[in-house]
KEKE-3310 file (N, C-alpha, C; in steps of 0.2 Angstrom, whole numbers, plus 5000, padded with zeros to 4 digits):
npx = (5366:5375:5387:5405:5412:5434:5444:5460:5466:5477:5468:5461:5445:5444:5438:5427:5419:5417:5415:5405:5400:5396:5394:5397:5411:5417:5420:5428:5439:5444:5447:5459:5466:5472:5477:5489:5495:5498:5509:5519:5525:5533:5534:5520:5523:5517:5509:5495:5491:5481:5464:5449:5435:5419:5398:5389:5378:5384:5390:5403:5412:5422:5438:5453:5470:5483:5496:5494:5492:5506:5512:5502:5506:5522:5528:5527)
npy = (5429:5442:5449:5454:5463:5467:5471:5481:5499:5510:5509:5497:5487:5473:5460:5450:5440:5439:5438:5427:5432:5433:5445:5462:5467:5454:5451:5463:5460:5449:5459:5464:5453:5448:5461:5456:5448:5453:5464:5450:5450:5461:5479:5490:5502:5513:5527:5530:5518:5502:5488:5489:5487:5479:5480:5471:5480:5490:5500:5508:5498:5499:5506:5498:5501:5497:5504:5506:5496:5488:5495:5492:5482:5479:5480:5469)
npz = (5559:5554:5540:5538:5532:5529:5525:5518:5521:5513:5500:5486:5491:5493:5500:5495:5499:5513:5531:5541:5557:5575:5579:5581:5590:5588:5577:5576:5581:5574:5567:5573:5578:5559:5556:5567:5562:5550:5554:5557:5545:5545:5551:5549:5532:5529:5529:5542:5536:5537:5543:5538:5543:5541:5539:5527:5523:5520:5530:5539:5557:5562:5561:5562:5567:5558:5564:5577:5581:5584:5592:5603:5603:5606:5597:5590)
capx = (5370:5379:5391:5407:5421:5438:5448:5467:5466:5473:5467:5454:5441:5444:5435:5419:5418:5415:5415:5399:5401:5392:5391:5404:5417:5420:5421:5436:5443:5447:5451:5463:5471:5474:5485:5494:5498:5502:5514:5525:5527:5538:5532:5520:5526:5509:5507:5489:5487:5473:5459:5444:5430:5413:5392:5386:5376:5394:5393:5408:5411:5428:5446:5461:5478:5494:5503:5496:5493:5510:5512:5502:5508:5527:5530:5531)
capy = (5430:5447:5447:5459:5465:5466:5479:5486:5504:5510:5501:5494:5485:5468:5457:5453:5438:5446:5433:5429:5433:5434:5452:5468:5465:5445:5455:5469:5453:5445:5463:5465:5446:5453:5466:5454:5443:5457:5466:5447:5451:5470:5485:5495:5505:5518:5532:5528:5509:5502:5484:5495:5482:5485:5478:5472:5486:5497:5503:5502:5497:5502:5503:5494:5504:5495:5508:5507:5487:5485:5500:5489:5476:5479:5481:5463)
capz = (5559:5552:5537:5541:5526:5528:5519:5519:5520:5508:5490:5483:5493:5488:5502:5491:5502:5520:5534:5548:5563:5579:5583:5578:5595:5585:5570:5578:5586:5569:5563:5577:5572:5553:5557:5570:5557:5541:5557:5557:5543:5547:5551:5541:5530:5522:5539:5544:5534:5543:5543:5538:5548:5540:5540:5522:5522:5519:5537:5545:5561:5567:5560:5565:5562:5560:5566:5585:5585:5585:5597:5608:5605:5607:5590:5591)
cpx = (5374:5386:5397:5411:5428:5443:5455:5466:5473:5474:5460:5450:5441:5442:5432:5415:5413:5416:5407:5403:5395:5386:5400:5408:5420:5423:5427:5442:5448:5451:5459:5467:5472:5479:5490:5498:5501:5508:5519:5530:5533:5533:5525:5525:5524:5508:5497:5485:5483:5467:5454:5438:5423:5408:5392:5383:5381:5396:5398:5410:5417:5434:5453:5469:5485:5496:5502:5493:5498:5514:5508:5503:5515:5528:5531:5524)
cpy = (5437:5443:5452:5456:5465:5465:5480:5490:5511:5507:5498:5491:5477:5460:5456:5447:5438:5436:5434:5426:5433:5439:5455:5466:5461:5450:5459:5465:5450:5451:5463:5457:5447:5454:5462:5449:5447:5460:5458:5447:5457:5474:5486:5500:5516:5518:5530:5522:5505:5495:5491:5487:5485:5482:5477:5478:5492:5500:5501:5503:5499:5499:5501:5497:5498:5496:5505:5498:5485:5491:5497:5482:5472:5481:5474:5460)
cpz = (5554:5546:5538:5534:5528:5526:5520:5518:5519:5503:5493:5490:5490:5494:5500:5495:5508:5524:5539:5553:5570:5580:5581:5584:5591:5577:5569:5580:5578:5565:5565:5575:5567:5553:5564:5565:5551:5546:5558:5553:5540:5548:5545:5540:5525:5531:5540:5540:5541:5539:5541:5538:5545:5536:5530:5520:5519:5527:5541:5551:5564:5560:5560:5563:5564:5567:5573:5588:5586:5589:5604:5611:5605:5601:5587:5582)
residu = (MET:PRO:ARG:TYR:PHE:PHE:ASN:LEU:PHE:PRO:GLY:GLN:PRO:THR:ASP:GLU:GLU:GLY:GLU:GLU:LEU:ALA:ASP:ASP:ALA:ALA:ALA:ILE:GLU:VAL:ALA:ARG:GLN:MET:VAL:ARG:GLU:MET:LEU:ARG:ASP:GLY:PRO:SER:ILE:ILE:PRO:GLU:GLU:ARG:VAL:VAL:VAL:SER:LYS:GLU:ASN:GLY:GLU:VAL:VAL:ASP:ASP:VAL:TYR:LEU:ASP:GLU:ASP:ALA:THR:GLU:GLU:GLY:GLY:LYS)
# end
């Protein structure tokens, strides 16, 4: 299984371990869950704040923006 890494941007990469997941869709769902958990503590205060999902080779799979997820979740 491929290994995916999840890093909050802006900021320095901190996910050094990653997580083995079945595919890109599963990795994106994990990132969305991470964002929902972060939003429970309060809204993003940094414009364009996001979780960057990347593969072991460094290829970026997707960006999950905190402000977009807040809108989709009704601000929860």
